[in-house]
N, CA and C of each residue as an Amber inpcrd file, in Angstrom:
protein
   231
 -20.8360000 -11.7250000 -10.2770000 -20.6410000 -10.2890000 -10.3300000
 -20.3350000  -9.7700000  -8.9240000 -19.4200000  -8.8350000  -8.8480000
 -19.0150000  -8.2720000  -7.5590000 -20.0880000  -7.3330000  -7.0220000
 -20.3160000  -7.4080000  -5.7240000 -21.2660000  -6.4840000  -5.1020000
 -20.5580000  -5.1770000  -4.7720000 -21.3430000  -4.1750000  -4.4130000
 -20.7530000  -2.8690000  -4.0940000 -19.8580000  -2.9470000  -2.8580000
 -20.0550000  -3.9710000  -2.0200000 -19.1980000  -4.1420000  -0.8440000
 -17.8330000  -4.7080000  -1.2150000 -17.7520000  -5.3430000  -2.4000000
 -16.5040000  -5.9620000  -2.8350000 -15.5710000  -4.9900000  -3.5430000
 -16.0870000  -3.8220000  -3.9410000 -15.3130000  -2.8260000  -4.6780000
 -15.2780000  -1.5330000  -3.8650000 -14.0670000  -0.9740000  -3.7140000
 -13.8800000   0.2540000  -2.9360000 -13.4980000   1.4220000  -3.8360000
 -13.9010000   2.6080000  -3.4570000 -13.4780000   3.8380000  -4.1250000
 -12.2180000   4.3530000  -3.4170000 -11.6430000   5.3960000  -3.9800000
 -10.4730000   6.0370000  -3.3530000 -10.7980000   6.4590000  -1.9280000
 -11.9220000   7.1270000  -1.7280000 -12.2760000   7.6150000  -0.3890000
 -12.5300000   6.4660000   0.5840000 -13.1980000   5.4110000   0.1280000
 -13.4420000   4.2560000   0.9940000 -12.1330000   3.5670000   1.3600000
 -11.2450000   3.4370000   0.3810000  -9.9540000   2.7960000   0.6610000
  -9.1080000   3.6570000   1.5870000  -9.1080000   4.9670000   1.3810000
  -8.3040000   5.8320000   2.2540000  -8.8280000   5.7770000   3.6860000
 -10.1380000   5.6720000   3.8700000 -10.7000000   5.5360000   5.2140000
 -10.3200000   4.1780000   5.8070000 -10.3780000   3.1420000   4.9890000
 -10.0310000   1.7960000   5.4480000  -8.5670000   1.7290000   5.8900000
  -7.6710000   2.3070000   5.0820000  -6.2390000   2.2700000   5.3950000
  -5.8110000   3.3770000   6.3530000  -6.7130000   4.3250000   6.5960000
  -6.4450000   5.4770000   7.4540000  -5.2770000   6.3150000   6.9460000
  -5.3210000   6.5740000   5.6410000  -4.3270000   7.4440000   5.0100000
  -5.0720000   8.4620000   4.1520000  -4.3940000   9.5320000   3.7890000
  -4.9780000  10.5710000   2.9550000  -5.1490000  10.0340000   1.5330000
  -6.2070000  10.4470000   0.8250000  -6.3840000   9.9970000  -0.5600000
  -5.1660000  10.2530000  -1.4510000  -4.4310000  11.3220000  -1.1820000
  -3.2150000  11.6040000  -1.9520000  -2.2150000  10.4650000  -1.8270000
  -2.1580000   9.8460000  -0.6590000  -1.2680000   8.7060000  -0.4560000
  -1.6800000   7.5380000  -1.3510000  -2.9740000   7.3210000  -1.5090000
  -3.4710000   6.2540000  -2.3830000  -3.0430000   6.5360000  -3.8200000
  -3.2010000   7.7780000  -4.2690000  -2.7880000   8.1320000  -5.6300000
  -1.2790000   7.9330000  -5.8240000  -0.4810000   8.2630000  -4.8050000
   0.9680000   8.0720000  -4.9000000   1.3010000   6.5880000  -5.0170000
   0.6530000   5.7540000  -4.1930000   0.8860000   4.3120000  -4.2580000
   0.4850000   3.7490000  -5.6200000  -0.6010000   4.2460000  -6.1890000
  -1.0160000   3.8260000  -7.5260000   0.0260000   4.2160000  -8.5650000
   0.4890000   5.4580000  -8.4940000   1.4820000   5.9560000  -9.4540000
   2.7600000   5.1320000  -9.3940000   3.1290000   4.7000000  -8.1960000
   4.3470000   3.9020000  -8.0070000   4.1180000   2.4200000  -8.2820000
   2.8680000   2.0420000  -8.5590000   2.5530000   0.6410000  -8.8280000
   2.6420000  -0.2400000  -7.6020000   2.4340000   0.3330000  -6.4280000
   2.6020000  -0.4010000  -5.1710000   1.3040000  -0.8830000  -4.5550000
   0.1550000  -0.5740000  -5.1930000  -1.1350000  -0.9930000  -4.6550000
  -2.0020000  -1.4690000  -5.8290000  -2.7600000  -2.5490000  -5.6370000
  -3.5830000  -3.0580000  -6.7400000  -4.8510000  -2.2400000  -6.9190000
  -5.1150000  -1.8160000  -8.1330000  -6.3130000  -1.0520000  -8.4290000
  -6.6150000  -1.1160000  -9.9040000  -7.7980000  -0.6700000 -10.2860000
  -8.1710000  -0.6390000 -11.6980000  -9.0310000   0.5930000 -11.9480000
  -9.0720000   1.0080000 -13.2140000  -9.8150000   2.2130000 -13.5740000
 -11.1580000   1.8550000 -14.1610000 -12.1450000   2.6430000 -13.8050000
 -13.4690000   2.5970000 -14.4110000 -13.6900000   4.0110000 -14.9360000
 -13.4810000   4.1910000 -16.2240000 -13.4820000   5.5430000 -16.7830000
 -12.2870000   6.2900000 -16.2290000 -12.5420000   7.3860000 -15.5620000
 -11.4370000   8.1660000 -14.9760000 -11.2890000   7.9110000 -13.4720000
 -12.1490000   7.0500000 -12.9260000 -12.1340000   6.7950000 -11.4770000
 -11.4070000   5.4910000 -11.1610000 -10.6900000   5.4950000 -10.0550000
 -10.0070000   4.2910000  -9.5900000 -10.9320000   3.4770000  -8.6930000
 -10.8250000   2.1680000  -8.8000000 -11.5740000   1.2460000  -7.9560000
 -10.6180000   0.1750000  -7.4540000 -10.9810000  -0.4560000  -6.3490000
 -10.1160000  -1.4270000  -5.6930000 -10.9330000  -2.6340000  -5.2580000
 -10.4500000  -3.8080000  -5.5700000 -11.0870000  -5.0390000  -5.1200000
 -10.7580000  -5.2330000  -3.6450000 -11.7860000  -5.4180000  -2.8280000
 -11.5630000  -5.6190000  -1.3960000 -10.6350000  -6.8160000  -1.1620000
 -10.8460000  -7.9030000  -1.9150000 -10.0230000  -9.1120000  -1.7570000
  -8.5630000  -8.8320000  -2.1300000  -8.3480000  -8.1240000  -3.2390000
  -6.9820000  -7.7940000  -3.6590000  -6.2910000  -6.9120000  -2.6230000
  -7.0320000  -5.9900000  -2.0260000  -6.4640000  -5.1170000  -0.9920000
  -6.1210000  -5.9290000   0.2500000  -6.9760000  -6.8820000   0.6230000
  -6.6760000  -7.7330000   1.7850000  -5.3940000  -8.5240000   1.5570000
  -5.2350000  -9.0770000   0.3610000  -4.0100000  -9.8210000   0.0290000
  -2.8120000  -8.8810000   0.0730000  -2.9650000  -7.6820000  -0.4980000
  -1.8840000  -6.6860000  -0.4900000  -1.5060000  -6.3070000   0.9360000
  -2.5230000  -6.1160000   1.8040000  -2.2580000  -5.7540000   3.2030000
  -1.4480000  -6.8390000   3.9040000  -1.7940000  -8.0940000   3.6820000
  -1.0480000  -9.1830000   4.3170000   0.3970000  -9.2000000   3.8300000
   0.6100000  -8.8800000   2.5600000   1.9650000  -8.7910000   2.0250000
   2.7470000  -7.6390000   2.6080000   2.0630000  -6.5710000   2.9840000
   2.7280000  -5.4080000   3.5700000   3.2000000  -5.6860000   4.9840000
   2.5080000  -6.5750000   5.6810000   2.9060000  -6.8510000   7.0650000
   4.2040000  -7.6380000   7.1250000   4.5510000  -8.3630000   6.0450000
   5.8100000  -9.1050000   5.9900000   6.3280000  -9.1100000   4.5560000
   6.7440000  -7.9480000   4.0490000   7.1490000  -7.8570000   2.6520000
   8.3980000  -8.6600000   2.3150000   9.1730000  -9.0700000   3.3160000
  10.4030000  -9.8110000   3.0390000  10.1550000 -11.2940000   2.8700000
   8.9150000 -11.7370000   3.0920000   8.6250000 -13.1540000   2.9740000
   9.2160000 -13.9580000   4.1140000   9.3680000 -13.3180000   5.2700000
   9.8930000 -14.0200000   6.4360000  11.3820000 -13.8150000   6.6550000
  12.0590000 -13.1990000   5.6880000  13.4920000 -12.9460000   5.8340000
  13.6870000 -11.6620000   6.6110000  14.6770000 -11.6420000   7.4600000
  14.9380000 -10.4150000   8.2130000  15.6980000  -9.4330000   7.3370000
  15.4770000  -8.1770000   7.5820000  16.1510000  -7.1270000   6.8210000
  17.6160000  -7.0600000   7.2310000  18.4950000  -6.6900000   6.2990000
  19.9040000  -6.5780000   6.6550000  20.1140000  -5.4920000   7.6920000
  21.0740000  -5.7080000   8.5610000  21.3670000  -4.7400000   9.6130000
  21.8980000  -3.4560000   8.9860000  21.4930000  -2.3290000   9.5440000
  21.9530000  -1.0380000   9.0610000  22.9640000  -0.4760000  10.0340000
  23.9480000   0.2010000   9.4760000  24.9390000   0.8600000  10.3120000
  24.2990000   2.0890000  10.9370000  24.5630000   2.3370000  12.2110000
  23.9940000   3.5380000  12.8340000  24.5940000   4.7870000  12.2120000
  23.7690000   5.8030000  12.0420000  24.2530000   7.0570000  11.4980000
  24.8490000   7.8820000  12.6250000  25.8840000   8.5490000  12.3280000
  26.5200000   9.3970000  13.3310000  27.8760000   9.8440000  12.8540000
  28.5560000  10.5720000  13.6930000  29.8740000  11.0620000  13.3280000
  30.9180000   9.9730000  13.4800000  31.8980000  10.0300000  12.6100000
  33.0270000   9.1010000  12.7280000  33.9650000   9.6230000  13.8050000
  34.5930000   8.7170000  14.4900000  35.5330000   9.1100000  15.5490000
  36.7410000   9.7980000  14.9260000  37.1830000  10.8700000  15.5490000
  38.3760000  11.5820000  15.0700000  39.6060000  10.9660000  15.7050000
  40.6760000  10.9670000  14.9370000  41.9540000  10.4310000  15.4490000
  42.8220000  11.5150000  15.9850000
């Protein structure tokens, strides 16, 4: 059985990630963060969040992102 240290609430997770609780709800709505419901409250496995955090640091799996063209005005002729 998981201890209370293994499960985080919205407020605990927002403090851990240093983001506003609204950001956590947005990530949940978009399916971008692992969480589960207990009644009407969201809970988060500390281990699942740690795995998610490591995936966020290198979401491309080691591949570099494609180069982007700089934004600006086109040269006039």
